[in-house]
Every structure is written in structure tokens, then in C-alpha cells.
Backbone as XML, in Angstrom:
<?xml version="1.0"?>
<chain id="A" units="angstrom">
  <residue number="1" name="MET">
    <atom name="N" x="-172.460" y="233.906" z="-53.596"/>
    <atom name="CA" x="-172.002" y="232.853" z="-54.648"/>
    <atom name="C" x="-171.992" y="231.237" z="-54.535"/>
  </residue>
  <residue number="2" name="ILE">
    <atom name="N" x="-170.908" y="231.342" z="-53.127"/>
    <atom name="CA" x="-171.022" y="229.815" z="-52.886"/>
    <atom name="C" x="-172.470" y="229.219" z="-52.678"/>
  </residue>
  <residue number="3" name="GLN">
    <atom name="N" x="-173.332" y="229.795" z="-51.841"/>
    <atom name="CA" x="-174.667" y="229.037" z="-51.508"/>
    <atom name="C" x="-175.239" y="228.774" z="-52.850"/>
  </residue>
  <residue number="4" name="GLU">
    <atom name="N" x="-174.979" y="229.552" z="-54.211"/>
    <atom name="CA" x="-175.520" y="229.370" z="-55.174"/>
    <atom name="C" x="-174.994" y="227.955" z="-55.818"/>
  </residue>
  <residue number="5" name="LYS">
    <atom name="N" x="-173.690" y="228.023" z="-55.911"/>
    <atom name="CA" x="-173.003" y="226.960" z="-56.495"/>
    <atom name="C" x="-173.321" y="225.646" z="-55.629"/>
  </residue>
  <residue number="6" name="LEU">
    <atom name="N" x="-173.177" y="225.393" z="-54.328"/>
    <atom name="CA" x="-173.445" y="224.403" z="-53.572"/>
    <atom name="C" x="-175.043" y="223.882" z="-54.020"/>
  </residue>
  <residue number="7" name="ALA">
    <atom name="N" x="-175.894" y="224.709" z="-54.142"/>
    <atom name="CA" x="-177.358" y="224.425" z="-54.484"/>
    <atom name="C" x="-177.634" y="223.846" z="-55.725"/>
  </residue>
  <residue number="8" name="VAL">
    <atom name="N" x="-176.876" y="224.021" z="-56.706"/>
    <atom name="CA" x="-176.607" y="223.615" z="-58.198"/>
    <atom name="C" x="-176.186" y="222.400" z="-57.968"/>
  </residue>
  <residue number="9" name="LEU">
    <atom name="N" x="-175.090" y="222.208" z="-57.194"/>
    <atom name="CA" x="-174.374" y="220.828" z="-57.059"/>
    <atom name="C" x="-175.458" y="219.619" z="-56.695"/>
  </residue>
  <residue number="10" name="LYS">
    <atom name="N" x="-175.726" y="220.439" z="-55.173"/>
    <atom name="CA" x="-176.954" y="219.396" z="-54.926"/>
    <atom name="C" x="-178.387" y="219.100" z="-55.498"/>
  </residue>
  <residue number="11" name="ASN">
    <atom name="N" x="-178.651" y="220.260" z="-56.448"/>
    <atom name="CA" x="-179.723" y="220.172" z="-57.166"/>
    <atom name="C" x="-180.007" y="219.223" z="-58.554"/>
  </residue>
  <residue number="12" name="SER">
    <atom name="N" x="-178.617" y="219.251" z="-59.175"/>
    <atom name="CA" x="-178.104" y="218.383" z="-60.109"/>
    <atom name="C" x="-177.614" y="217.069" z="-59.754"/>
  </residue>
  <residue number="13" name="GLN">
    <atom name="N" x="-177.730" y="216.891" z="-58.550"/>
    <atom name="CA" x="-177.074" y="215.472" z="-57.576"/>
    <atom name="C" x="-175.532" y="215.187" z="-57.773"/>
  </residue>
  <residue number="14" name="VAL">
    <atom name="N" x="-174.777" y="216.147" z="-57.888"/>
    <atom name="CA" x="-173.286" y="216.044" z="-58.075"/>
    <atom name="C" x="-172.796" y="215.674" z="-56.475"/>
  </residue>
  <residue number="15" name="ILE">
    <atom name="N" x="-173.355" y="216.566" z="-55.644"/>
    <atom name="CA" x="-173.308" y="216.097" z="-54.357"/>
    <atom name="C" x="-174.729" y="215.819" z="-53.681"/>
  </residue>
  <residue number="16" name="ASP">
    <atom name="N" x="-174.634" y="215.488" z="-52.537"/>
    <atom name="CA" x="-175.796" y="214.775" z="-51.870"/>
    <atom name="C" x="-175.974" y="215.662" z="-50.503"/>
  </residue>
  <residue number="17" name="ASP">
    <atom name="N" x="-176.973" y="215.110" z="-49.751"/>
    <atom name="CA" x="-177.436" y="215.904" z="-48.376"/>
    <atom name="C" x="-176.306" y="215.920" z="-47.414"/>
  </residue>
  <residue number="18" name="GLU">
    <atom name="N" x="-175.565" y="215.078" z="-47.520"/>
    <atom name="CA" x="-174.482" y="214.897" z="-46.358"/>
    <atom name="C" x="-173.687" y="215.686" z="-46.706"/>
  </residue>
  <residue number="19" name="ALA">
    <atom name="N" x="-173.013" y="215.913" z="-47.965"/>
    <atom name="CA" x="-171.945" y="216.677" z="-48.637"/>
    <atom name="C" x="-172.511" y="218.091" z="-48.310"/>
  </residue>
  <residue number="20" name="TYR">
    <atom name="N" x="-173.779" y="218.459" z="-48.862"/>
    <atom name="CA" x="-174.077" y="219.803" z="-48.523"/>
    <atom name="C" x="-174.214" y="220.368" z="-47.227"/>
  </residue>
  <residue number="21" name="ASN">
    <atom name="N" x="-174.738" y="219.524" z="-46.408"/>
    <atom name="CA" x="-174.724" y="219.808" z="-45.130"/>
    <atom name="C" x="-173.501" y="220.045" z="-44.037"/>
  </residue>
  <residue number="22" name="TYR">
    <atom name="N" x="-172.234" y="219.170" z="-44.567"/>
    <atom name="CA" x="-171.600" y="219.232" z="-44.110"/>
    <atom name="C" x="-170.478" y="220.689" z="-44.619"/>
  </residue>
  <residue number="23" name="SER">
    <atom name="N" x="-170.873" y="220.976" z="-45.865"/>
    <atom name="CA" x="-170.324" y="222.234" z="-46.277"/>
    <atom name="C" x="-170.688" y="223.415" z="-45.632"/>
  </residue>
  <residue number="24" name="GLN">
    <atom name="N" x="-172.111" y="223.285" z="-45.333"/>
    <atom name="CA" x="-172.573" y="224.261" z="-44.524"/>
    <atom name="C" x="-172.235" y="224.730" z="-43.002"/>
  </residue>
  <residue number="25" name="ASP">
    <atom name="N" x="-171.839" y="223.170" z="-42.339"/>
    <atom name="CA" x="-171.306" y="223.367" z="-41.323"/>
    <atom name="C" x="-170.066" y="223.838" z="-40.938"/>
  </residue>
  <residue number="26" name="ALA">
    <atom name="N" x="-169.139" y="223.467" z="-42.350"/>
    <atom name="CA" x="-167.900" y="224.271" z="-42.340"/>
    <atom name="C" x="-167.633" y="225.483" z="-42.331"/>
  </residue>
  <residue number="27" name="ILE">
    <atom name="N" x="-168.800" y="226.057" z="-43.190"/>
    <atom name="CA" x="-169.004" y="227.707" z="-43.212"/>
    <atom name="C" x="-169.122" y="228.326" z="-42.270"/>
  </residue>
  <residue number="28" name="GLU">
    <atom name="N" x="-170.243" y="227.606" z="-41.153"/>
    <atom name="CA" x="-170.181" y="228.105" z="-39.911"/>
    <atom name="C" x="-169.328" y="227.976" z="-38.767"/>
  </residue>
  <residue number="29" name="TYR">
    <atom name="N" x="-168.425" y="226.745" z="-39.328"/>
    <atom name="CA" x="-167.200" y="226.994" z="-38.633"/>
    <atom name="C" x="-166.126" y="228.219" z="-38.262"/>
  </residue>
  <residue number="30" name="LEU">
    <atom name="N" x="-165.985" y="227.951" z="-39.865"/>
    <atom name="CA" x="-164.985" y="229.108" z="-40.360"/>
    <atom name="C" x="-165.456" y="230.401" z="-39.720"/>
  </residue>
  <residue number="31" name="LYS">
    <atom name="N" x="-166.782" y="230.944" z="-39.672"/>
    <atom name="CA" x="-167.379" y="232.244" z="-39.340"/>
    <atom name="C" x="-167.046" y="232.063" z="-37.935"/>
  </residue>
  <residue number="32" name="LYS">
    <atom name="N" x="-167.454" y="230.874" z="-37.055"/>
    <atom name="CA" x="-167.191" y="231.203" z="-35.442"/>
    <atom name="C" x="-165.917" y="231.259" z="-35.169"/>
  </residue>
  <residue number="33" name="ARG">
    <atom name="N" x="-164.973" y="230.732" z="-36.043"/>
    <atom name="CA" x="-163.823" y="230.822" z="-35.817"/>
    <atom name="C" x="-163.100" y="232.358" z="-36.376"/>
  </residue>
  <residue number="34" name="LYS">
    <atom name="N" x="-163.600" y="232.741" z="-36.913"/>
    <atom name="CA" x="-163.435" y="234.715" z="-37.262"/>
    <atom name="C" x="-162.490" y="234.419" z="-38.563"/>
  </residue>
  <residue number="35" name="LEU">
    <atom name="N" x="-162.555" y="233.408" z="-39.589"/>
    <atom name="CA" x="-161.579" y="233.324" z="-40.376"/>
    <atom name="C" x="-162.067" y="233.630" z="-41.847"/>
  </residue>
  <residue number="36" name="ILE">
    <atom name="N" x="-163.609" y="233.639" z="-41.559"/>
    <atom name="CA" x="-164.375" y="234.553" z="-42.654"/>
    <atom name="C" x="-165.670" y="235.453" z="-41.929"/>
  </residue>
  <residue number="37" name="GLU">
    <atom name="N" x="-165.768" y="236.349" z="-42.740"/>
    <atom name="CA" x="-167.093" y="237.157" z="-42.357"/>
    <atom name="C" x="-168.387" y="236.836" z="-43.334"/>
  </residue>
  <residue number="38" name="GLN">
    <atom name="N" x="-167.998" y="236.703" z="-44.557"/>
    <atom name="CA" x="-168.981" y="236.330" z="-45.254"/>
    <atom name="C" x="-168.735" y="234.883" z="-46.152"/>
  </residue>
  <residue number="39" name="ASP">
    <atom name="N" x="-169.748" y="234.064" z="-46.246"/>
    <atom name="CA" x="-169.451" y="232.885" z="-46.960"/>
    <atom name="C" x="-168.616" y="232.727" z="-48.214"/>
  </residue>
  <residue number="40" name="ASP">
    <atom name="N" x="-168.652" y="233.879" z="-49.236"/>
    <atom name="CA" x="-167.805" y="233.832" z="-49.929"/>
    <atom name="C" x="-166.644" y="233.814" z="-50.003"/>
  </residue>
  <residue number="41" name="GLU">
    <atom name="N" x="-166.343" y="234.258" z="-49.033"/>
    <atom name="CA" x="-164.676" y="234.134" z="-48.208"/>
    <atom name="C" x="-164.124" y="232.955" z="-48.333"/>
  </residue>
  <residue number="42" name="ALA">
    <atom name="N" x="-164.731" y="231.884" z="-48.379"/>
    <atom name="CA" x="-164.251" y="230.497" z="-48.502"/>
    <atom name="C" x="-165.006" y="229.722" z="-49.612"/>
  </residue>
  <residue number="43" name="ASP">
    <atom name="N" x="-165.101" y="230.602" z="-50.729"/>
    <atom name="CA" x="-165.746" y="229.908" z="-52.181"/>
    <atom name="C" x="-165.097" y="228.608" z="-52.350"/>
  </residue>
  <residue number="44" name="VAL">
    <atom name="N" x="-163.810" y="228.827" z="-52.708"/>
    <atom name="CA" x="-162.902" y="227.989" z="-53.421"/>
    <atom name="C" x="-162.814" y="226.776" z="-52.537"/>
  </residue>
  <residue number="45" name="PHE">
    <atom name="N" x="-162.296" y="226.891" z="-51.075"/>
    <atom name="CA" x="-162.156" y="225.989" z="-50.144"/>
    <atom name="C" x="-163.742" y="225.307" z="-49.942"/>
  </residue>
  <residue number="46" name="ILE">
    <atom name="N" x="-164.678" y="225.646" z="-49.565"/>
    <atom name="CA" x="-166.031" y="225.158" z="-49.392"/>
    <atom name="C" x="-166.255" y="223.937" z="-50.708"/>
  </residue>
  <residue number="47" name="THR">
    <atom name="N" x="-165.991" y="224.725" z="-52.074"/>
    <atom name="CA" x="-166.360" y="224.028" z="-53.419"/>
    <atom name="C" x="-165.589" y="222.727" z="-53.610"/>
  </residue>
  <residue number="48" name="HIS">
    <atom name="N" x="-164.287" y="222.649" z="-52.734"/>
    <atom name="CA" x="-163.252" y="221.394" z="-52.950"/>
    <atom name="C" x="-163.711" y="220.364" z="-51.578"/>
  </residue>
  <residue number="49" name="LEU">
    <atom name="N" x="-164.094" y="221.261" z="-50.677"/>
    <atom name="CA" x="-164.818" y="220.310" z="-49.544"/>
    <atom name="C" x="-165.940" y="219.364" z="-50.151"/>
  </residue>
  <residue number="50" name="ALA">
    <atom name="N" x="-167.068" y="219.852" z="-50.790"/>
    <atom name="CA" x="-168.189" y="219.489" z="-50.972"/>
    <atom name="C" x="-167.824" y="218.355" z="-52.095"/>
  </residue>
  <residue number="51" name="MET">
    <atom name="N" x="-166.996" y="218.615" z="-53.305"/>
    <atom name="CA" x="-166.625" y="217.978" z="-54.041"/>
    <atom name="C" x="-165.977" y="216.639" z="-53.630"/>
  </residue>
  <residue number="52" name="ALA">
    <atom name="N" x="-164.977" y="217.032" z="-52.745"/>
    <atom name="CA" x="-164.109" y="215.843" z="-51.986"/>
    <atom name="C" x="-165.171" y="215.110" z="-51.493"/>
  </residue>
  <residue number="53" name="THR">
    <atom name="N" x="-166.008" y="215.417" z="-50.462"/>
    <atom name="CA" x="-167.243" y="214.901" z="-49.902"/>
    <atom name="C" x="-167.526" y="213.738" z="-50.792"/>
  </residue>
  <residue number="54" name="ALA">
    <atom name="N" x="-168.159" y="214.054" z="-51.897"/>
    <atom name="CA" x="-168.701" y="213.430" z="-52.590"/>
    <atom name="C" x="-167.614" y="212.446" z="-53.519"/>
  </residue>
  <residue number="55" name="ARG">
    <atom name="N" x="-166.825" y="212.883" z="-53.848"/>
    <atom name="CA" x="-165.421" y="211.713" z="-54.580"/>
    <atom name="C" x="-165.187" y="210.709" z="-53.425"/>
  </residue>
  <residue number="56" name="GLN">
    <atom name="N" x="-165.651" y="210.758" z="-52.151"/>
    <atom name="CA" x="-165.210" y="209.678" z="-51.202"/>
    <atom name="C" x="-166.345" y="208.465" z="-51.011"/>
  </residue>
  <residue number="57" name="GLN">
    <atom name="N" x="-167.590" y="209.234" z="-51.732"/>
    <atom name="CA" x="-168.571" y="208.371" z="-51.709"/>
    <atom name="C" x="-168.510" y="207.226" z="-53.289"/>
  </residue>
  <residue number="58" name="THR">
    <atom name="N" x="-167.617" y="207.828" z="-53.784"/>
    <atom name="CA" x="-167.501" y="207.023" z="-55.050"/>
    <atom name="C" x="-166.170" y="206.377" z="-55.312"/>
  </residue>
  <residue number="59" name="ASP">
    <atom name="N" x="-165.636" y="206.673" z="-54.047"/>
    <atom name="CA" x="-163.871" y="205.786" z="-54.075"/>
    <atom name="C" x="-163.312" y="206.813" z="-55.153"/>
  </residue>
  <residue number="60" name="GLU">
    <atom name="N" x="-163.499" y="207.749" z="-55.643"/>
    <atom name="CA" x="-162.625" y="208.986" z="-56.746"/>
    <atom name="C" x="-161.581" y="208.802" z="-56.061"/>
  </residue>
  <residue number="61" name="VAL">
    <atom name="N" x="-160.230" y="208.861" z="-56.635"/>
    <atom name="CA" x="-158.958" y="209.327" z="-55.777"/>
    <atom name="C" x="-158.509" y="209.982" z="-57.056"/>
  </residue>
  <residue number="62" name="ILE">
    <atom name="N" x="-158.084" y="211.339" z="-55.815"/>
    <atom name="CA" x="-156.996" y="212.194" z="-57.035"/>
    <atom name="C" x="-155.759" y="212.246" z="-56.363"/>
  </residue>
  <residue number="63" name="ALA">
    <atom name="N" x="-154.667" y="212.960" z="-57.143"/>
    <atom name="CA" x="-153.414" y="212.954" z="-56.967"/>
    <atom name="C" x="-153.170" y="213.684" z="-56.048"/>
  </residue>
  <residue number="64" name="SER">
    <atom name="N" x="-152.386" y="213.633" z="-55.061"/>
    <atom name="CA" x="-151.611" y="214.658" z="-54.136"/>
    <atom name="C" x="-150.939" y="215.959" z="-54.641"/>
  </residue>
  <residue number="65" name="VAL">
    <atom name="N" x="-151.215" y="216.878" z="-53.983"/>
    <atom name="CA" x="-150.804" y="218.151" z="-54.434"/>
    <atom name="C" x="-149.554" y="218.023" z="-54.461"/>
  </residue>
  <residue number="66" name="ASP">
    <atom name="N" x="-148.659" y="218.891" z="-55.649"/>
    <atom name="CA" x="-147.240" y="218.851" z="-55.906"/>
    <atom name="C" x="-146.562" y="219.271" z="-54.758"/>
  </residue>
  <residue number="67" name="GLU">
    <atom name="N" x="-145.518" y="218.595" z="-54.844"/>
    <atom name="CA" x="-144.537" y="218.905" z="-53.699"/>
    <atom name="C" x="-143.946" y="220.038" z="-53.652"/>
  </residue>
  <residue number="68" name="SER">
    <atom name="N" x="-143.619" y="220.744" z="-54.714"/>
    <atom name="CA" x="-143.416" y="222.179" z="-54.342"/>
    <atom name="C" x="-144.394" y="223.089" z="-53.933"/>
  </residue>
  <residue number="69" name="ILE">
    <atom name="N" x="-145.565" y="222.823" z="-54.327"/>
    <atom name="CA" x="-146.628" y="223.509" z="-53.958"/>
    <atom name="C" x="-146.848" y="223.204" z="-52.589"/>
  </residue>
  <residue number="70" name="LYS">
    <atom name="N" x="-146.732" y="222.341" z="-51.796"/>
    <atom name="CA" x="-146.735" y="221.681" z="-50.284"/>
    <atom name="C" x="-145.956" y="222.390" z="-49.827"/>
  </residue>
  <residue number="71" name="ASN">
    <atom name="N" x="-144.651" y="222.355" z="-50.289"/>
    <atom name="CA" x="-143.422" y="222.856" z="-49.289"/>
    <atom name="C" x="-143.818" y="224.539" z="-49.557"/>
  </residue>
  <residue number="72" name="GLU">
    <atom name="N" x="-144.204" y="225.030" z="-50.359"/>
    <atom name="CA" x="-144.458" y="226.140" z="-50.468"/>
    <atom name="C" x="-145.604" y="226.717" z="-49.198"/>
  </residue>
  <residue number="73" name="ILE">
    <atom name="N" x="-146.732" y="226.215" z="-49.438"/>
    <atom name="CA" x="-147.653" y="226.280" z="-48.323"/>
    <atom name="C" x="-146.943" y="226.257" z="-46.894"/>
  </residue>
  <residue number="74" name="GLN">
    <atom name="N" x="-146.543" y="224.981" z="-46.556"/>
    <atom name="CA" x="-145.607" y="224.753" z="-45.422"/>
    <atom name="C" x="-144.582" y="225.848" z="-44.867"/>
  </residue>
  <residue number="75" name="GLN">
    <atom name="N" x="-144.486" y="227.058" z="-45.643"/>
    <atom name="CA" x="-143.357" y="227.905" z="-45.349"/>
    <atom name="C" x="-144.568" y="229.237" z="-44.987"/>
  </residue>
  <residue number="76" name="SER">
    <atom name="N" x="-145.569" y="228.993" z="-44.874"/>
    <atom name="CA" x="-146.457" y="230.084" z="-45.093"/>
    <atom name="C" x="-146.512" y="230.188" z="-43.254"/>
  </residue>
  <residue number="77" name="GLU">
    <atom name="N" x="-146.651" y="231.626" z="-43.127"/>
    <atom name="CA" x="-147.061" y="231.964" z="-41.492"/>
    <atom name="C" x="-148.376" y="231.364" z="-41.135"/>
  </residue>
  <residue number="78" name="HIS">
    <atom name="N" x="-149.318" y="230.899" z="-41.988"/>
    <atom name="CA" x="-150.567" y="230.430" z="-41.765"/>
    <atom name="C" x="-150.617" y="228.939" z="-41.821"/>
  </residue>
  <residue number="79" name="TYR">
    <atom name="N" x="-149.543" y="228.603" z="-42.108"/>
    <atom name="CA" x="-149.682" y="226.782" z="-42.238"/>
    <atom name="C" x="-150.100" y="226.184" z="-40.839"/>
  </residue>
  <residue number="80" name="GLU">
    <atom name="N" x="-149.393" y="226.333" z="-40.030"/>
    <atom name="CA" x="-149.969" y="225.619" z="-38.292"/>
    <atom name="C" x="-151.414" y="225.971" z="-38.143"/>
  </residue>
  <residue number="81" name="LYS">
    <atom name="N" x="-151.903" y="227.441" z="-38.444"/>
    <atom name="CA" x="-153.294" y="227.533" z="-38.106"/>
    <atom name="C" x="-154.063" y="226.641" z="-39.006"/>
  </residue>
  <residue number="82" name="ALA">
    <atom name="N" x="-153.838" y="226.557" z="-40.368"/>
    <atom name="CA" x="-154.804" y="225.958" z="-41.210"/>
    <atom name="C" x="-154.611" y="224.373" z="-40.844"/>
  </residue>
  <residue number="83" name="VAL">
    <atom name="N" x="-153.652" y="223.926" z="-40.516"/>
    <atom name="CA" x="-153.182" y="222.381" z="-40.036"/>
    <atom name="C" x="-154.415" y="222.306" z="-38.863"/>
  </residue>
  <residue number="84" name="ASP">
    <atom name="N" x="-154.527" y="223.264" z="-38.010"/>
    <atom name="CA" x="-155.310" y="223.156" z="-36.771"/>
    <atom name="C" x="-156.800" y="223.036" z="-37.361"/>
  </residue>
  <residue number="85" name="VAL">
    <atom name="N" x="-157.145" y="223.972" z="-37.983"/>
    <atom name="CA" x="-158.496" y="224.383" z="-38.398"/>
    <atom name="C" x="-158.869" y="223.062" z="-39.437"/>
  </residue>
  <residue number="86" name="TRP">
    <atom name="N" x="-157.999" y="222.153" z="-40.144"/>
    <atom name="CA" x="-158.275" y="221.309" z="-40.961"/>
    <atom name="C" x="-158.492" y="219.909" z="-39.855"/>
  </residue>
  <residue number="87" name="ASN">
    <atom name="N" x="-157.677" y="219.857" z="-38.952"/>
    <atom name="CA" x="-157.788" y="218.950" z="-38.126"/>
    <atom name="C" x="-159.433" y="219.096" z="-37.570"/>
  </residue>
  <residue number="88" name="GLU">
    <atom name="N" x="-159.870" y="220.189" z="-36.937"/>
    <atom name="CA" x="-160.915" y="220.358" z="-36.141"/>
    <atom name="C" x="-162.307" y="220.016" z="-37.277"/>
  </residue>
  <residue number="89" name="LEU">
    <atom name="N" x="-161.917" y="220.423" z="-38.799"/>
    <atom name="CA" x="-163.250" y="220.458" z="-39.697"/>
    <atom name="C" x="-163.348" y="218.882" z="-39.945"/>
  </residue>
  <residue number="90" name="LYS">
    <atom name="N" x="-162.289" y="218.137" z="-40.119"/>
    <atom name="CA" x="-162.062" y="216.981" z="-40.643"/>
    <atom name="C" x="-162.945" y="216.004" z="-39.453"/>
  </residue>
  <residue number="91" name="GLN">
    <atom name="N" x="-162.988" y="216.478" z="-38.045"/>
    <atom name="CA" x="-163.656" y="215.779" z="-37.513"/>
    <atom name="C" x="-165.407" y="215.706" z="-37.217"/>
  </residue>
  <residue number="92" name="LEU">
    <atom name="N" x="-165.417" y="216.855" z="-37.919"/>
    <atom name="CA" x="-167.100" y="216.850" z="-38.363"/>
    <atom name="C" x="-167.401" y="216.211" z="-39.501"/>
  </residue>
  <residue number="93" name="ALA">
    <atom name="N" x="-166.488" y="215.588" z="-40.315"/>
    <atom name="CA" x="-166.466" y="215.493" z="-41.597"/>
    <atom name="C" x="-167.659" y="213.906" z="-41.704"/>
  </residue>
  <residue number="94" name="PRO">
    <atom name="N" x="-168.355" y="213.575" z="-42.494"/>
    <atom name="CA" x="-169.284" y="212.733" z="-42.669"/>
    <atom name="C" x="-168.603" y="211.233" z="-43.301"/>
  </residue>
  <residue number="95" name="THR">
    <atom name="N" x="-167.306" y="211.691" z="-43.728"/>
    <atom name="CA" x="-166.243" y="210.513" z="-44.048"/>
    <atom name="C" x="-164.901" y="210.671" z="-43.762"/>
  </residue>
  <residue number="96" name="LYS">
    <atom name="N" x="-164.173" y="209.646" z="-44.180"/>
    <atom name="CA" x="-162.961" y="209.839" z="-44.162"/>
    <atom name="C" x="-162.106" y="210.424" z="-45.404"/>
  </residue>
  <residue number="97" name="PHE">
    <atom name="N" x="-160.855" y="211.178" z="-45.795"/>
    <atom name="CA" x="-160.898" y="211.559" z="-47.060"/>
    <atom name="C" x="-159.667" y="210.992" z="-47.276"/>
  </residue>
  <residue number="98" name="GLY">
    <atom name="N" x="-159.170" y="210.459" z="-48.570"/>
    <atom name="CA" x="-158.295" y="210.281" z="-49.146"/>
    <atom name="C" x="-157.054" y="211.188" z="-48.726"/>
  </residue>
  <residue number="99" name="SER">
    <atom name="N" x="-155.875" y="210.645" z="-48.674"/>
    <atom name="CA" x="-154.741" y="211.101" z="-48.520"/>
    <atom name="C" x="-154.491" y="212.341" z="-49.794"/>
  </residue>
  <residue number="100" name="GLY">
    <atom name="N" x="-154.509" y="211.998" z="-50.910"/>
    <atom name="CA" x="-154.519" y="212.990" z="-51.685"/>
    <atom name="C" x="-155.491" y="214.362" z="-51.445"/>
  </residue>
  <residue number="101" name="GLU">
    <atom name="N" x="-156.701" y="214.322" z="-50.717"/>
    <atom name="CA" x="-156.915" y="215.471" z="-50.619"/>
    <atom name="C" x="-156.709" y="216.549" z="-49.557"/>
  </residue>
  <residue number="102" name="GLU">
    <atom name="N" x="-155.881" y="216.145" z="-48.487"/>
    <atom name="CA" x="-155.606" y="216.949" z="-47.607"/>
    <atom name="C" x="-154.631" y="217.942" z="-48.049"/>
  </residue>
  <residue number="103" name="GLY">
    <atom name="N" x="-153.800" y="217.864" z="-48.933"/>
    <atom name="CA" x="-152.756" y="218.809" z="-49.242"/>
    <atom name="C" x="-153.438" y="220.035" z="-49.830"/>
  </residue>
  <residue number="104" name="TYR">
    <atom name="N" x="-154.493" y="219.496" z="-50.665"/>
    <atom name="CA" x="-155.455" y="220.681" z="-51.506"/>
    <atom name="C" x="-156.139" y="221.301" z="-50.228"/>
  </residue>
  <residue number="105" name="PHE">
    <atom name="N" x="-156.880" y="220.601" z="-49.377"/>
    <atom name="CA" x="-157.532" y="221.441" z="-48.203"/>
    <atom name="C" x="-156.840" y="222.407" z="-47.486"/>
  </residue>
  <residue number="106" name="LEU">
    <atom name="N" x="-155.374" y="222.083" z="-47.189"/>
    <atom name="CA" x="-154.203" y="222.989" z="-46.586"/>
    <atom name="C" x="-154.169" y="223.918" z="-47.413"/>
  </residue>
  <residue number="107" name="LEU">
    <atom name="N" x="-153.951" y="223.997" z="-48.783"/>
    <atom name="CA" x="-153.713" y="224.795" z="-49.637"/>
    <atom name="C" x="-154.809" y="226.136" z="-49.779"/>
  </residue>
  <residue number="108" name="HIS">
    <atom name="N" x="-156.083" y="225.549" z="-49.881"/>
    <atom name="CA" x="-156.719" y="226.537" z="-49.633"/>
    <atom name="C" x="-157.119" y="227.030" z="-48.609"/>
  </residue>
  <residue number="109" name="LEU">
    <atom name="N" x="-156.889" y="226.427" z="-47.422"/>
    <atom name="CA" x="-157.144" y="227.286" z="-46.002"/>
    <atom name="C" x="-156.221" y="228.369" z="-46.002"/>
  </residue>
  <residue number="110" name="VAL">
    <atom name="N" x="-154.936" y="227.830" z="-46.316"/>
    <atom name="CA" x="-153.965" y="228.991" z="-46.282"/>
    <atom name="C" x="-153.713" y="229.982" z="-47.293"/>
  </residue>
  <residue number="111" name="THR">
    <atom name="N" x="-154.648" y="229.461" z="-48.581"/>
    <atom name="CA" x="-154.806" y="230.897" z="-49.392"/>
    <atom name="C" x="-155.770" y="231.709" z="-49.047"/>
  </residue>
  <residue number="112" name="MET">
    <atom name="N" x="-156.738" y="231.272" z="-48.250"/>
    <atom name="CA" x="-157.968" y="231.883" z="-47.682"/>
    <atom name="C" x="-157.582" y="232.650" z="-46.483"/>
  </residue>
  <residue number="113" name="MET">
    <atom name="N" x="-156.697" y="232.315" z="-45.609"/>
    <atom name="CA" x="-156.149" y="232.960" z="-44.693"/>
    <atom name="C" x="-155.080" y="234.032" z="-44.843"/>
  </residue>
  <residue number="114" name="GLN">
    <atom name="N" x="-154.465" y="233.705" z="-46.005"/>
    <atom name="CA" x="-154.071" y="235.172" z="-46.721"/>
    <atom name="C" x="-154.551" y="236.199" z="-46.879"/>
  </residue>
  <residue number="115" name="THR">
    <atom name="N" x="-155.689" y="235.699" z="-48.023"/>
    <atom name="CA" x="-156.490" y="236.759" z="-48.457"/>
    <atom name="C" x="-157.663" y="237.421" z="-47.382"/>
  </residue>
  <residue number="116" name="ASN">
    <atom name="N" x="-157.774" y="236.936" z="-46.660"/>
    <atom name="CA" x="-158.789" y="237.288" z="-45.635"/>
    <atom name="C" x="-158.039" y="238.037" z="-44.354"/>
  </residue>
  <residue number="117" name="GLY">
    <atom name="N" x="-156.621" y="237.812" z="-44.176"/>
    <atom name="CA" x="-156.460" y="238.572" z="-43.133"/>
    <atom name="C" x="-155.376" y="237.951" z="-42.480"/>
  </residue>
</chain>
């Protein structure tokens, strides 16, 4: 499903080749780290990653994640690992992300880790 979503986003020019390729690199990274086995296990995270990459190119800014949600994910047993994963993934990124995006990336990563194991 995520591959189909990415193809639609790219074909409709919502995301460009750079965002598409970064999304593919992120999927491969998550598989290598054994955080997912199948692409679709990272569907929400990868969709957000692709759209956030596109937003950076248009200087669109989003609001930060709500403080109560931020506090909740920081209490998760997966939070530190999610921070490590995000720090590595953003090194691969074709752009720098706005501060509002990071909380959402961590939220999606923590949720993915809780769901997948």
C-alpha cells in the first residue's frame, strides 16, 4: 500500500523524485534496522516523511505536536530508540526539517515500534 501511495504522490507531483527516493531509502533503512519487515508496516511514518520533505521545499510550516502527546511519547519505552533512528534518518535527508515536524516523526516512530514489536 505504501508503495502505491508514494507512486500516486509522485505521479501527481505532490512529491518530487527527491522526496520519493528519500522515502525509499528510509524504508530500506528501517528494514536493515529490523524495525519493519514489510514496507506497509511503516505506512504512516513514510507518508508523513514524504509529505514533510515536500513541505520543506515550499517552506510550508506545520504546528508542533501537542505538548500532552509529546509528553506521552517521551514516556514510551521506545522513545530513546526512536530518537536514535530519527537522528540517523535525518542524516540521509535531502533537506532540513522544520522544528514542527520532528515531534510528528518521533510520534510515528514510537507508534510503529509499539505496533511492530
